[in-house]
PyMOL Python script that loads the backbone (N, CA, C, O; Angstrom):
from pymol import cmd

cmd.read_pdbstr("""\
ATOM      1  N   MET A   1       3.383   9.597 -14.557  1.00  0.00           N
ATOM      2  CA  MET A   1       4.757   9.213 -14.578  1.00  0.00           C
ATOM      3  C   MET A   1       4.881   7.913 -15.348  1.00  0.00           C
ATOM      4  O   MET A   1       4.081   6.999 -15.149  1.00  0.00           O
ATOM      5  N   ASP A   2       5.868   7.815 -16.221  1.00  0.00           N
ATOM      6  CA  ASP A   2       6.076   6.634 -17.042  1.00  0.00           C
ATOM      7  C   ASP A   2       6.864   5.592 -16.271  1.00  0.00           C
ATOM      8  O   ASP A   2       7.883   5.905 -15.657  1.00  0.00           O
ATOM      9  N   VAL A   3       6.388   4.346 -16.304  1.00  0.00           N
ATOM     10  CA  VAL A   3       7.010   3.273 -15.536  1.00  0.00           C
ATOM     11  C   VAL A   3       7.091   1.990 -16.349  1.00  0.00           C
ATOM     12  O   VAL A   3       6.430   1.831 -17.375  1.00  0.00           O
ATOM     13  N   VAL A   4       7.934   1.070 -15.851  1.00  0.00           N
ATOM     14  CA  VAL A   4       8.015  -0.285 -16.392  1.00  0.00           C
ATOM     15  C   VAL A   4       7.763  -1.217 -15.213  1.00  0.00           C
ATOM     16  O   VAL A   4       8.457  -1.141 -14.198  1.00  0.00           O
ATOM     17  N   LEU A   5       6.783  -2.087 -15.343  1.00  0.00           N
ATOM     18  CA  LEU A   5       6.427  -3.029 -14.290  1.00  0.00           C
ATOM     19  C   LEU A   5       6.738  -4.439 -14.778  1.00  0.00           C
ATOM     20  O   LEU A   5       6.286  -4.847 -15.848  1.00  0.00           O
ATOM     21  N   ARG A   6       7.515  -5.181 -13.985  1.00  0.00           N
ATOM     22  CA  ARG A   6       7.846  -6.568 -14.322  1.00  0.00           C
ATOM     23  C   ARG A   6       7.438  -7.467 -13.171  1.00  0.00           C
ATOM     24  O   ARG A   6       7.723  -7.178 -12.009  1.00  0.00           O
ATOM     25  N   LYS A   7       6.770  -8.557 -13.505  1.00  0.00           N
ATOM     26  CA  LYS A   7       6.389  -9.539 -12.503  1.00  0.00           C
ATOM     27  C   LYS A   7       7.620 -10.370 -12.163  1.00  0.00           C
ATOM     28  O   LYS A   7       8.366 -10.769 -13.057  1.00  0.00           O
ATOM     29  N   MET A   8       7.837 -10.633 -10.873  1.00  0.00           N
ATOM     30  CA  MET A   8       8.984 -11.408 -10.416  1.00  0.00           C
ATOM     31  C   MET A   8       8.565 -12.862 -10.252  1.00  0.00           C
ATOM     32  O   MET A   8       7.452 -13.154  -9.815  1.00  0.00           O
ATOM     33  N   SER A   9       9.473 -13.772 -10.611  1.00  0.00           N
ATOM     34  CA  SER A   9       9.169 -15.205 -10.488  1.00  0.00           C
ATOM     35  C   SER A   9       9.296 -15.631  -9.034  1.00  0.00           C
ATOM     36  O   SER A   9       9.867 -14.917  -8.210  1.00  0.00           O
ATOM     37  N   ARG A  10       8.768 -16.777  -8.739  1.00  0.00           N
ATOM     38  CA  ARG A  10       8.868 -17.334  -7.392  1.00  0.00           C
ATOM     39  C   ARG A  10       9.796 -18.549  -7.393  1.00  0.00           C
ATOM     40  O   ARG A  10       9.577 -19.509  -6.654  1.00  0.00           O
ATOM     41  N   ALA A  11      10.831 -18.497  -8.228  1.00  0.00           N
ATOM     42  CA  ALA A  11      11.781 -19.605  -8.301  1.00  0.00           C
ATOM     43  C   ALA A  11      12.459 -19.783  -6.953  1.00  0.00           C
ATOM     44  O   ALA A  11      12.969 -18.822  -6.378  1.00  0.00           O
ATOM     45  N   THR A  12      12.464 -21.009  -6.450  1.00  0.00           N
ATOM     46  CA  THR A  12      13.017 -21.260  -5.117  1.00  0.00           C
ATOM     47  C   THR A  12      14.533 -21.188  -5.107  1.00  0.00           C
ATOM     48  O   THR A  12      15.115 -20.914  -4.057  1.00  0.00           O
ATOM     49  N   GLY A  13      15.198 -21.423  -6.230  1.00  0.00           N
ATOM     50  CA  GLY A  13      16.645 -21.426  -6.268  1.00  0.00           C
ATOM     51  C   GLY A  13      17.261 -20.048  -6.382  1.00  0.00           C
ATOM     52  O   GLY A  13      18.449 -19.890  -6.104  1.00  0.00           O
ATOM     53  N   SER A  14      16.493 -19.045  -6.780  1.00  0.00           N
ATOM     54  CA  SER A  14      17.071 -17.715  -6.956  1.00  0.00           C
ATOM     55  C   SER A  14      16.735 -16.819  -5.774  1.00  0.00           C
ATOM     56  O   SER A  14      15.657 -16.907  -5.186  1.00  0.00           O
ATOM     57  N   LYS A  15      17.672 -15.969  -5.448  1.00  0.00           N
ATOM     58  CA  LYS A  15      17.487 -15.049  -4.331  1.00  0.00           C
ATOM     59  C   LYS A  15      16.705 -13.831  -4.826  1.00  0.00           C
ATOM     60  O   LYS A  15      17.171 -13.117  -5.713  1.00  0.00           O
ATOM     61  N   GLY A  16      15.552 -13.595  -4.275  1.00  0.00           N
ATOM     62  CA  GLY A  16      14.751 -12.434  -4.640  1.00  0.00           C
ATOM     63  C   GLY A  16      13.940 -12.587  -5.913  1.00  0.00           C
ATOM     64  O   GLY A  16      13.182 -11.687  -6.272  1.00  0.00           O
ATOM     65  N   GLY A  17      14.083 -13.694  -6.593  1.00  0.00           N
ATOM     66  CA  GLY A  17      13.320 -13.917  -7.814  1.00  0.00           C
ATOM     67  C   GLY A  17      13.987 -13.278  -9.009  1.00  0.00           C
ATOM     68  O   GLY A  17      14.923 -12.491  -8.867  1.00  0.00           O
ATOM     69  N   SER A  18      13.505 -13.616 -10.175  1.00  0.00           N
ATOM     70  CA  SER A  18      14.030 -13.042 -11.408  1.00  0.00           C
ATOM     71  C   SER A  18      12.852 -12.595 -12.265  1.00  0.00           C
ATOM     72  O   SER A  18      11.736 -13.087 -12.095  1.00  0.00           O
ATOM     73  N   PRO A  19      13.102 -11.643 -13.204  1.00  0.00           N
ATOM     74  CA  PRO A  19      11.999 -11.173 -14.037  1.00  0.00           C
ATOM     75  C   PRO A  19      11.359 -12.310 -14.822  1.00  0.00           C
ATOM     76  O   PRO A  19      12.040 -13.232 -15.272  1.00  0.00           O
ATOM     77  N   GLN A  20      10.071 -12.235 -14.975  1.00  0.00           N
ATOM     78  CA  GLN A  20       9.307 -13.282 -15.653  1.00  0.00           C
ATOM     79  C   GLN A  20       8.291 -12.616 -16.565  1.00  0.00           C
ATOM     80  O   GLN A  20       7.700 -11.600 -16.198  1.00  0.00           O
ATOM     81  N   GLY A  21       8.084 -13.175 -17.749  1.00  0.00           N
ATOM     82  CA  GLY A  21       7.061 -12.643 -18.642  1.00  0.00           C
ATOM     83  C   GLY A  21       7.447 -11.308 -19.242  1.00  0.00           C
ATOM     84  O   GLY A  21       8.586 -10.860 -19.111  1.00  0.00           O
ATOM     85  N   ARG A  22       6.490 -10.676 -19.900  1.00  0.00           N
ATOM     86  CA  ARG A  22       6.778  -9.406 -20.560  1.00  0.00           C
ATOM     87  C   ARG A  22       6.607  -8.235 -19.593  1.00  0.00           C
ATOM     88  O   ARG A  22       5.903  -8.323 -18.587  1.00  0.00           O
ATOM     89  N   ALA A  23       7.268  -7.158 -19.933  1.00  0.00           N
ATOM     90  CA  ALA A  23       7.177  -5.956 -19.113  1.00  0.00           C
ATOM     91  C   ALA A  23       5.910  -5.184 -19.478  1.00  0.00           C
ATOM     92  O   ALA A  23       5.490  -5.165 -20.635  1.00  0.00           O
ATOM     93  N   VAL A  24       5.322  -4.557 -18.488  1.00  0.00           N
ATOM     94  CA  VAL A  24       4.179  -3.676 -18.709  1.00  0.00           C
ATOM     95  C   VAL A  24       4.725  -2.253 -18.687  1.00  0.00           C
ATOM     96  O   VAL A  24       5.213  -1.785 -17.659  1.00  0.00           O
ATOM     97  N   VAL A  25       4.640  -1.570 -19.818  1.00  0.00           N
ATOM     98  CA  VAL A  25       5.137  -0.206 -19.939  1.00  0.00           C
ATOM     99  C   VAL A  25       3.941   0.715 -20.064  1.00  0.00           C
ATOM    100  O   VAL A  25       3.055   0.488 -20.888  1.00  0.00           O
ATOM    101  N   GLY A  26       3.918   1.747 -19.251  1.00  0.00           N
ATOM    102  CA  GLY A  26       2.793   2.667 -19.308  1.00  0.00           C
ATOM    103  C   GLY A  26       2.914   3.779 -18.293  1.00  0.00           C
ATOM    104  O   GLY A  26       4.002   4.102 -17.815  1.00  0.00           O
ATOM    105  N   ARG A  27       1.773   4.352 -17.980  1.00  0.00           N
ATOM    106  CA  ARG A  27       1.725   5.493 -17.068  1.00  0.00           C
ATOM    107  C   ARG A  27       1.083   5.052 -15.759  1.00  0.00           C
ATOM    108  O   ARG A  27      -0.019   4.503 -15.747  1.00  0.00           O
ATOM    109  N   LEU A  28       1.784   5.300 -14.667  1.00  0.00           N
ATOM    110  CA  LEU A  28       1.268   4.971 -13.340  1.00  0.00           C
ATOM    111  C   LEU A  28       0.178   5.977 -12.982  1.00  0.00           C
ATOM    112  O   LEU A  28       0.432   7.181 -12.954  1.00  0.00           O
ATOM    113  N   LEU A  29      -1.039   5.488 -12.707  1.00  0.00           N
ATOM    114  CA  LEU A  29      -2.160   6.389 -12.443  1.00  0.00           C
ATOM    115  C   LEU A  29      -2.218   6.871 -10.999  1.00  0.00           C
ATOM    116  O   LEU A  29      -2.668   7.984 -10.728  1.00  0.00           O
ATOM    117  N   ARG A  30      -1.761   6.029 -10.074  1.00  0.00           N
ATOM    118  CA  ARG A  30      -1.718   6.461  -8.671  1.00  0.00           C
ATOM    119  C   ARG A  30      -0.592   5.733  -7.961  1.00  0.00           C
ATOM    120  O   ARG A  30      -0.233   4.612  -8.322  1.00  0.00           O
ATOM    121  N   ALA A  31      -0.051   6.371  -6.968  1.00  0.00           N
ATOM    122  CA  ALA A  31       1.077   5.794  -6.228  1.00  0.00           C
ATOM    123  C   ALA A  31       0.653   4.506  -5.524  1.00  0.00           C
ATOM    124  O   ALA A  31      -0.474   4.413  -5.039  1.00  0.00           O
ATOM    125  N   PRO A  32       1.539   3.515  -5.462  1.00  0.00           N
ATOM    126  CA  PRO A  32       1.195   2.272  -4.760  1.00  0.00           C
ATOM    127  C   PRO A  32       1.081   2.506  -3.263  1.00  0.00           C
ATOM    128  O   PRO A  32       1.995   3.051  -2.646  1.00  0.00           O
ATOM    129  N   ARG A  33      -0.016   2.105  -2.689  1.00  0.00           N
ATOM    130  CA  ARG A  33      -0.252   2.248  -1.252  1.00  0.00           C
ATOM    131  C   ARG A  33      -0.767   0.927  -0.704  1.00  0.00           C
ATOM    132  O   ARG A  33      -1.461   0.181  -1.395  1.00  0.00           O
ATOM    133  N   LYS A  34      -0.426   0.655   0.519  1.00  0.00           N
ATOM    134  CA  LYS A  34      -0.877  -0.572   1.157  1.00  0.00           C
ATOM    135  C   LYS A  34      -2.403  -0.628   1.156  1.00  0.00           C
ATOM    136  O   LYS A  34      -3.077   0.318   1.565  1.00  0.00           O
ATOM    137  N   GLY A  35      -2.930  -1.760   0.686  1.00  0.00           N
ATOM    138  CA  GLY A  35      -4.377  -1.956   0.648  1.00  0.00           C
ATOM    139  C   GLY A  35      -5.041  -1.524  -0.646  1.00  0.00           C
ATOM    140  O   GLY A  35      -6.176  -1.918  -0.917  1.00  0.00           O
ATOM    141  N   ALA A  36      -4.347  -0.712  -1.462  1.00  0.00           N
ATOM    142  CA  ALA A  36      -4.917  -0.247  -2.732  1.00  0.00           C
ATOM    143  C   ALA A  36      -4.331  -1.055  -3.882  1.00  0.00           C
ATOM    144  O   ALA A  36      -3.287  -1.689  -3.730  1.00  0.00           O
ATOM    145  N   VAL A  37      -4.991  -1.035  -5.018  1.00  0.00           N
ATOM    146  CA  VAL A  37      -4.478  -1.730  -6.200  1.00  0.00           C
ATOM    147  C   VAL A  37      -3.528  -0.808  -6.962  1.00  0.00           C
ATOM    148  O   VAL A  37      -3.619   0.415  -6.855  1.00  0.00           O
ATOM    149  N   LEU A  38      -2.625  -1.398  -7.724  1.00  0.00           N
ATOM    150  CA  LEU A  38      -1.687  -0.663  -8.567  1.00  0.00           C
ATOM    151  C   LEU A  38      -2.286  -0.627  -9.969  1.00  0.00           C
ATOM    152  O   LEU A  38      -2.630  -1.673 -10.519  1.00  0.00           O
ATOM    153  N   VAL A  39      -2.415   0.563 -10.554  1.00  0.00           N
ATOM    154  CA  VAL A  39      -3.039   0.712 -11.872  1.00  0.00           C
ATOM    155  C   VAL A  39      -2.054   1.390 -12.820  1.00  0.00           C
ATOM    156  O   VAL A  39      -1.552   2.480 -12.547  1.00  0.00           O
ATOM    157  N   ILE A  40      -1.791   0.715 -13.945  1.00  0.00           N
ATOM    158  CA  ILE A  40      -0.917   1.271 -14.983  1.00  0.00           C
ATOM    159  C   ILE A  40      -1.709   1.338 -16.275  1.00  0.00           C
ATOM    160  O   ILE A  40      -2.269   0.340 -16.728  1.00  0.00           O
ATOM    161  N   GLU A  41      -1.751   2.531 -16.867  1.00  0.00           N
ATOM    162  CA  GLU A  41      -2.465   2.741 -18.120  1.00  0.00           C
ATOM    163  C   GLU A  41      -1.514   2.506 -19.285  1.00  0.00           C
ATOM    164  O   GLU A  41      -0.409   3.047 -19.303  1.00  0.00           O
ATOM    165  N   PHE A  42      -1.941   1.694 -20.269  1.00  0.00           N
ATOM    166  CA  PHE A  42      -1.136   1.432 -21.453  1.00  0.00           C
ATOM    167  C   PHE A  42      -1.064   2.686 -22.316  1.00  0.00           C
ATOM    168  O   PHE A  42      -1.941   3.546 -22.232  1.00  0.00           O
ATOM    169  N   PRO A  43      -0.020   2.801 -23.154  1.00  0.00           N
ATOM    170  CA  PRO A  43       0.135   3.985 -24.014  1.00  0.00           C
ATOM    171  C   PRO A  43      -1.059   4.274 -24.920  1.00  0.00           C
ATOM    172  O   PRO A  43      -1.281   5.427 -25.290  1.00  0.00           O
ATOM    173  N   ASP A  44      -1.834   3.246 -25.285  1.00  0.00           N
ATOM    174  CA  ASP A  44      -2.990   3.478 -26.162  1.00  0.00           C
ATOM    175  C   ASP A  44      -4.124   4.213 -25.446  1.00  0.00           C
ATOM    176  O   ASP A  44      -5.042   4.717 -26.092  1.00  0.00           O
ATOM    177  N   GLY A  45      -4.064   4.274 -24.123  1.00  0.00           N
ATOM    178  CA  GLY A  45      -5.085   4.973 -23.354  1.00  0.00           C
ATOM    179  C   GLY A  45      -6.390   4.211 -23.208  1.00  0.00           C
ATOM    180  O   GLY A  45      -7.313   4.695 -22.554  1.00  0.00           O
ATOM    181  N   LEU A  46      -6.484   3.035 -23.800  1.00  0.00           N
ATOM    182  CA  LEU A  46      -7.721   2.263 -23.770  1.00  0.00           C
ATOM    183  C   LEU A  46      -7.700   1.113 -22.772  1.00  0.00           C
ATOM    184  O   LEU A  46      -8.752   0.612 -22.374  1.00  0.00           O
ATOM    185  N   HIS A  47      -6.510   0.698 -22.371  1.00  0.00           N
ATOM    186  CA  HIS A  47      -6.389  -0.461 -21.502  1.00  0.00           C
ATOM    187  C   HIS A  47      -5.575  -0.131 -20.260  1.00  0.00           C
ATOM    188  O   HIS A  47      -4.758   0.790 -20.257  1.00  0.00           O
ATOM    189  N   GLU A  48      -5.815  -0.899 -19.210  1.00  0.00           N
ATOM    190  CA  GLU A  48      -5.097  -0.717 -17.952  1.00  0.00           C
ATOM    191  C   GLU A  48      -4.639  -2.067 -17.428  1.00  0.00           C
ATOM    192  O   GLU A  48      -5.266  -3.092 -17.697  1.00  0.00           O
ATOM    193  N   TYR A  49      -3.546  -2.066 -16.681  1.00  0.00           N
ATOM    194  CA  TYR A  49      -3.071  -3.252 -15.967  1.00  0.00           C
ATOM    195  C   TYR A  49      -3.348  -2.991 -14.498  1.00  0.00           C
ATOM    196  O   TYR A  49      -2.881  -1.995 -13.946  1.00  0.00           O
ATOM    197  N   VAL A  50      -4.100  -3.872 -13.862  1.00  0.00           N
ATOM    198  CA  VAL A  50      -4.494  -3.683 -12.467  1.00  0.00           C
ATOM    199  C   VAL A  50      -4.034  -4.901 -11.668  1.00  0.00           C
ATOM    200  O   VAL A  50      -4.285  -6.042 -12.057  1.00  0.00           O
ATOM    201  N   THR A  51      -3.358  -4.645 -10.549  1.00  0.00           N
ATOM    202  CA  THR A  51      -2.885  -5.729  -9.690  1.00  0.00           C
ATOM    203  C   THR A  51      -3.891  -6.005  -8.580  1.00  0.00           C
ATOM    204  O   THR A  51      -4.893  -5.304  -8.438  1.00  0.00           O
ATOM    205  N   THR A  52      -3.607  -7.026  -7.806  1.00  0.00           N
ATOM    206  CA  THR A  52      -4.370  -7.266  -6.584  1.00  0.00           C
ATOM    207  C   THR A  52      -3.892  -6.253  -5.539  1.00  0.00           C
ATOM    208  O   THR A  52      -2.900  -5.567  -5.784  1.00  0.00           O
ATOM    209  N   PRO A  53      -4.555  -6.132  -4.386  1.00  0.00           N
ATOM    210  CA  PRO A  53      -4.162  -5.131  -3.387  1.00  0.00           C
ATOM    211  C   PRO A  53      -2.701  -5.260  -2.932  1.00  0.00           C
ATOM    212  O   PRO A  53      -2.186  -6.363  -2.749  1.00  0.00           O
ATOM    213  N   VAL A  54      -2.056  -4.114  -2.756  1.00  0.00           N
ATOM    214  CA  VAL A  54      -0.652  -4.036  -2.357  1.00  0.00           C
ATOM    215  C   VAL A  54      -0.505  -4.366  -0.870  1.00  0.00           C
ATOM    216  O   VAL A  54      -1.263  -3.879  -0.032  1.00  0.00           O
ATOM    217  N   LYS A  55       0.494  -5.210  -0.563  1.00  0.00           N
ATOM    218  CA  LYS A  55       0.805  -5.544   0.827  1.00  0.00           C
ATOM    219  C   LYS A  55       2.018  -4.764   1.333  1.00  0.00           C
ATOM    220  O   LYS A  55       2.013  -4.257   2.455  1.00  0.00           O
ATOM    221  N   ARG A  56       3.075  -4.670   0.486  1.00  0.00           N
ATOM    222  CA  ARG A  56       4.311  -3.987   0.888  1.00  0.00           C
ATOM    223  C   ARG A  56       4.923  -3.259  -0.299  1.00  0.00           C
ATOM    224  O   ARG A  56       4.758  -3.669  -1.448  1.00  0.00           O
ATOM    225  N   VAL A  57       5.646  -2.152  -0.001  1.00  0.00           N
ATOM    226  CA  VAL A  57       6.386  -1.407  -1.017  1.00  0.00           C
ATOM    227  C   VAL A  57       7.786  -1.155  -0.473  1.00  0.00           C
ATOM    228  O   VAL A  57       7.947  -0.616   0.622  1.00  0.00           O
ATOM    229  N   PHE A  58       8.808  -1.552  -1.253  1.00  0.00           N
ATOM    230  CA  PHE A  58      10.205  -1.327  -0.884  1.00  0.00           C
ATOM    231  C   PHE A  58      10.871  -0.514  -1.969  1.00  0.00           C
ATOM    232  O   PHE A  58      10.590  -0.706  -3.152  1.00  0.00           O
ATOM    233  N   LYS A  59      11.769   0.412  -1.576  1.00  0.00           N
ATOM    234  CA  LYS A  59      12.499   1.242  -2.542  1.00  0.00           C
ATOM    235  C   LYS A  59      13.981   0.916  -2.459  1.00  0.00           C
ATOM    236  O   LYS A  59      14.525   0.756  -1.366  1.00  0.00           O
ATOM    237  N   VAL A  60      14.642   0.817  -3.624  1.00  0.00           N
ATOM    238  CA  VAL A  60      16.085   0.620  -3.679  1.00  0.00           C
ATOM    239  C   VAL A  60      16.716   1.992  -3.465  1.00  0.00           C
ATOM    240  O   VAL A  60      16.405   2.937  -4.190  1.00  0.00           O
ATOM    241  N   CYS A  61      17.601   2.106  -2.473  1.00  0.00           N
ATOM    242  CA  CYS A  61      18.241   3.384  -2.131  1.00  0.00           C
ATOM    243  C   CYS A  61      19.011   3.953  -3.316  1.00  0.00           C
ATOM    244  O   CYS A  61      19.775   3.242  -3.970  1.00  0.00           O
ATOM    245  N   GLY A  62      18.809   5.222  -3.584  1.00  0.00           N
ATOM    246  CA  GLY A  62      19.537   5.919  -4.622  1.00  0.00           C
ATOM    247  C   GLY A  62      19.075   5.631  -6.038  1.00  0.00           C
ATOM    248  O   GLY A  62      19.674   6.136  -6.987  1.00  0.00           O
ATOM    249  N   LYS A  63      18.037   4.843  -6.210  1.00  0.00           N
ATOM    250  CA  LYS A  63      17.541   4.516  -7.550  1.00  0.00           C
ATOM    251  C   LYS A  63      16.030   4.683  -7.593  1.00  0.00           C
ATOM    252  O   LYS A  63      15.365   4.714  -6.557  1.00  0.00           O
ATOM    253  N   ASP A  64      15.502   4.789  -8.796  1.00  0.00           N
ATOM    254  CA  ASP A  64      14.057   4.919  -8.995  1.00  0.00           C
ATOM    255  C   ASP A  64      13.450   3.546  -9.250  1.00  0.00           C
ATOM    256  O   ASP A  64      12.719   3.349 -10.220  1.00  0.00           O
ATOM    257  N   ILE A  65      13.763   2.590  -8.360  1.00  0.00           N
ATOM    258  CA  ILE A  65      13.276   1.220  -8.489  1.00  0.00           C
ATOM    259  C   ILE A  65      12.553   0.836  -7.207  1.00  0.00           C
ATOM    260  O   ILE A  65      13.056   1.054  -6.104  1.00  0.00           O
ATOM    261  N   TYR A  66      11.373   0.265  -7.366  1.00  0.00           N
ATOM    262  CA  TYR A  66      10.553  -0.161  -6.233  1.00  0.00           C
ATOM    263  C   TYR A  66      10.198  -1.631  -6.398  1.00  0.00           C
ATOM    264  O   TYR A  66       9.967  -2.103  -7.511  1.00  0.00           O
ATOM    265  N   TYR A  67      10.156  -2.347  -5.289  1.00  0.00           N
ATOM    266  CA  TYR A  67       9.672  -3.729  -5.289  1.00  0.00           C
ATOM    267  C   TYR A  67       8.346  -3.723  -4.557  1.00  0.00           C
ATOM    268  O   TYR A  67       8.241  -3.218  -3.439  1.00  0.00           O
ATOM    269  N   ILE A  68       7.334  -4.288  -5.197  1.00  0.00           N
ATOM    270  CA  ILE A  68       5.980  -4.244  -4.661  1.00  0.00           C
ATOM    271  C   ILE A  68       5.465  -5.663  -4.495  1.00  0.00           C
ATOM    272  O   ILE A  68       5.518  -6.469  -5.424  1.00  0.00           O
ATOM    273  N   GLN A  69       4.966  -5.960  -3.298  1.00  0.00           N
ATOM    274  CA  GLN A  69       4.344  -7.256  -3.036  1.00  0.00           C
ATOM    275  C   GLN A  69       2.848  -7.028  -2.935  1.00  0.00           C
ATOM    276  O   GLN A  69       2.382  -6.183  -2.170  1.00  0.00           O
ATOM    277  N   THR A  70       2.095  -7.804  -3.726  1.00  0.00           N
ATOM    278  CA  THR A  70       0.645  -7.726  -3.668  1.00  0.00           C
ATOM    279  C   THR A  70       0.118  -8.981  -2.984  1.00  0.00           C
ATOM    280  O   THR A  70       0.899  -9.785  -2.476  1.00  0.00           O
ATOM    281  N   ALA A  71      -1.167  -9.149  -2.968  1.00  0.00           N
ATOM    282  CA  ALA A  71      -1.774 -10.294  -2.300  1.00  0.00           C
ATOM    283  C   ALA A  71      -1.295 -11.620  -2.871  1.00  0.00           C
ATOM    284  O   ALA A  71      -1.213 -12.609  -2.142  1.00  0.00           O
ATOM    285  N   ASN A  72      -0.975 -11.662  -4.169  1.00  0.00           N
ATOM    286  CA  ASN A  72      -0.548 -12.941  -4.737  1.00  0.00           C
ATOM    287  C   ASN A  72       0.620 -12.848  -5.710  1.00  0.00           C
ATOM    288  O   ASN A  72       0.908 -13.834  -6.388  1.00  0.00           O
ATOM    289  N   SER A  73       1.306 -11.712  -5.811  1.00  0.00           N
ATOM    290  CA  SER A  73       2.425 -11.556  -6.742  1.00  0.00           C
ATOM    291  C   SER A  73       3.455 -10.581  -6.203  1.00  0.00           C
ATOM    292  O   SER A  73       3.209  -9.847  -5.246  1.00  0.00           O
ATOM    293  N   ARG A  74       4.623 -10.594  -6.849  1.00  0.00           N
ATOM    294  CA  ARG A  74       5.671  -9.632  -6.543  1.00  0.00           C
ATOM    295  C   ARG A  74       6.081  -8.956  -7.847  1.00  0.00           C
ATOM    296  O   ARG A  74       6.165  -9.602  -8.891  1.00  0.00           O
ATOM    297  N   TYR A  75       6.337  -7.639  -7.777  1.00  0.00           N
ATOM    298  CA  TYR A  75       6.656  -6.858  -8.960  1.00  0.00           C
ATOM    299  C   TYR A  75       7.880  -5.982  -8.717  1.00  0.00           C
ATOM    300  O   TYR A  75       8.203  -5.620  -7.586  1.00  0.00           O
ATOM    301  N   ARG A  76       8.550  -5.654  -9.828  1.00  0.00           N
ATOM    302  CA  ARG A  76       9.636  -4.673  -9.829  1.00  0.00           C
ATOM    303  C   ARG A  76       9.126  -3.492 -10.641  1.00  0.00           C
ATOM    304  O   ARG A  76       8.774  -3.654 -11.810  1.00  0.00           O
ATOM    305  N   LEU A  77       9.081  -2.312 -10.044  1.00  0.00           N
ATOM    306  CA  LEU A  77       8.571  -1.112 -10.697  1.00  0.00           C
ATOM    307  C   LEU A  77       9.733  -0.146 -10.905  1.00  0.00           C
ATOM    308  O   LEU A  77      10.358   0.300  -9.943  1.00  0.00           O
ATOM    309  N   GLU A  78      10.017   0.172 -12.156  1.00  0.00           N
ATOM    310  CA  GLU A  78      11.097   1.097 -12.491  1.00  0.00           C
ATOM    311  C   GLU A  78      10.485   2.372 -13.056  1.00  0.00           C
ATOM    312  O   GLU A  78       9.724   2.327 -14.022  1.00  0.00           O
ATOM    313  N   VAL A  79      10.820   3.506 -12.452  1.00  0.00           N
ATOM    314  CA  VAL A  79      10.301   4.794 -12.912  1.00  0.00           C
ATOM    315  C   VAL A  79      11.185   5.271 -14.053  1.00  0.00           C
ATOM    316  O   VAL A  79      12.396   5.422 -13.892  1.00  0.00           O
ATOM    317  N   ARG A  80      10.572   5.508 -15.208  1.00  0.00           N
ATOM    318  CA  ARG A  80      11.325   5.968 -16.381  1.00  0.00           C
ATOM    319  C   ARG A  80      11.362   7.493 -16.455  1.00  0.00           C
ATOM    320  O   ARG A  80      12.405   8.077 -16.747  1.00  0.00           O
ATOM    321  N   SER A  81      10.231   8.131 -16.193  1.00  0.00           N
ATOM    322  CA  SER A  81      10.167   9.588 -16.221  1.00  0.00           C
ATOM    323  C   SER A  81       8.961  10.035 -15.414  1.00  0.00           C
ATOM    324  O   SER A  81       8.055   9.251 -15.131  1.00  0.00           O
ATOM    325  N   GLY A  82       8.969  11.294 -15.054  1.00  0.00           N
ATOM    326  CA  GLY A  82       7.852  11.842 -14.286  1.00  0.00           C
ATOM    327  C   GLY A  82       8.315  12.291 -12.924  1.00  0.00           C
ATOM    328  O   GLY A  82       9.497  12.195 -12.596  1.00  0.00           O
ATOM    329  N   GLU A  83       7.391  12.777 -12.137  1.00  0.00           N
ATOM    330  CA  GLU A  83       7.716  13.298 -10.815  1.00  0.00           C
ATOM    331  C   GLU A  83       7.737  12.179  -9.797  1.00  0.00           C
ATOM    332  O   GLU A  83       6.828  11.350  -9.762  1.00  0.00           O
ATOM    333  N   LEU A  84       8.757  12.150  -8.977  1.00  0.00           N
ATOM    334  CA  LEU A  84       8.903  11.121  -7.965  1.00  0.00           C
ATOM    335  C   LEU A  84       8.204  11.478  -6.664  1.00  0.00           C
ATOM    336  O   LEU A  84       8.121  10.642  -5.764  1.00  0.00           O
ATOM    337  N   ASP A  85       7.703  12.697  -6.544  1.00  0.00           N
ATOM    338  CA  ASP A  85       7.078  13.132  -5.299  1.00  0.00           C
ATOM    339  C   ASP A  85       5.945  12.209  -4.854  1.00  0.00           C
ATOM    340  O   ASP A  85       5.784  11.958  -3.660  1.00  0.00           O
ATOM    341  N   ALA A  86       5.167  11.707  -5.797  1.00  0.00           N
ATOM    342  CA  ALA A  86       4.032  10.835  -5.464  1.00  0.00           C
ATOM    343  C   ALA A  86       4.518   9.536  -4.843  1.00  0.00           C
ATOM    344  O   ALA A  86       3.894   9.026  -3.913  1.00  0.00           O
ATOM    345  N   LEU A  87       5.626   8.991  -5.346  1.00  0.00           N
ATOM    346  CA  LEU A  87       6.128   7.724  -4.806  1.00  0.00           C
ATOM    347  C   LEU A  87       6.924   7.949  -3.524  1.00  0.00           C
ATOM    348  O   LEU A  87       6.957   7.069  -2.663  1.00  0.00           O
ATOM    349  N   GLU A  88       7.557   9.093  -3.382  1.00  0.00           N
ATOM    350  CA  GLU A  88       8.351   9.364  -2.186  1.00  0.00           C
ATOM    351  C   GLU A  88       7.473   9.376  -0.933  1.00  0.00           C
ATOM    352  O   GLU A  88       7.940   9.052   0.159  1.00  0.00           O
ATOM    353  N   ALA A  89       6.214   9.745  -1.092  1.00  0.00           N
ATOM    354  CA  ALA A  89       5.292   9.778   0.048  1.00  0.00           C
ATOM    355  C   ALA A  89       4.985   8.393   0.581  1.00  0.00           C
ATOM    356  O   ALA A  89       4.526   8.256   1.715  1.00  0.00           O
ATOM    357  N   VAL A  90       5.232   7.360  -0.220  1.00  0.00           N
ATOM    358  CA  VAL A  90       4.921   5.984   0.173  1.00  0.00           C
ATOM    359  C   VAL A  90       5.887   5.469   1.213  1.00  0.00           C
ATOM    360  O   VAL A  90       5.496   4.701   2.092  1.00  0.00           O
ATOM    361  N   ARG A  91       7.177   5.886   1.132  1.00  0.00           N
ATOM    362  CA  ARG A  91       8.210   5.342   2.015  1.00  0.00           C
ATOM    363  C   ARG A  91       7.935   5.585   3.465  1.00  0.00           C
ATOM    364  O   ARG A  91       8.724   5.180   4.319  1.00  0.00           O
TER     365      ARG A  91
END
""", "prot")
cmd.dss("prot")
cmd.show_as("cartoon", "prot")
cmd.util.cbc("prot")
cmd.orient("prot")
């Protein structure tokens, strides 16, 4: 499934943080689960983006957007295409 992953800032003045840095666009290799790492494969097929272990996963109702908290970061995961069944099992 094709996704866009954005790291969220830890700005104290903003509610919920704001996007920071560049977006990671690629293919989600496995659904985010508590205790496991999140792995996104880049379009070139040669590189991967790997996070620290996942602590929490939240889904925005009615949208294909997930907020993921890892051991030391927070991310916004937007599903661009693919089957949602793998992520629906996480809720």
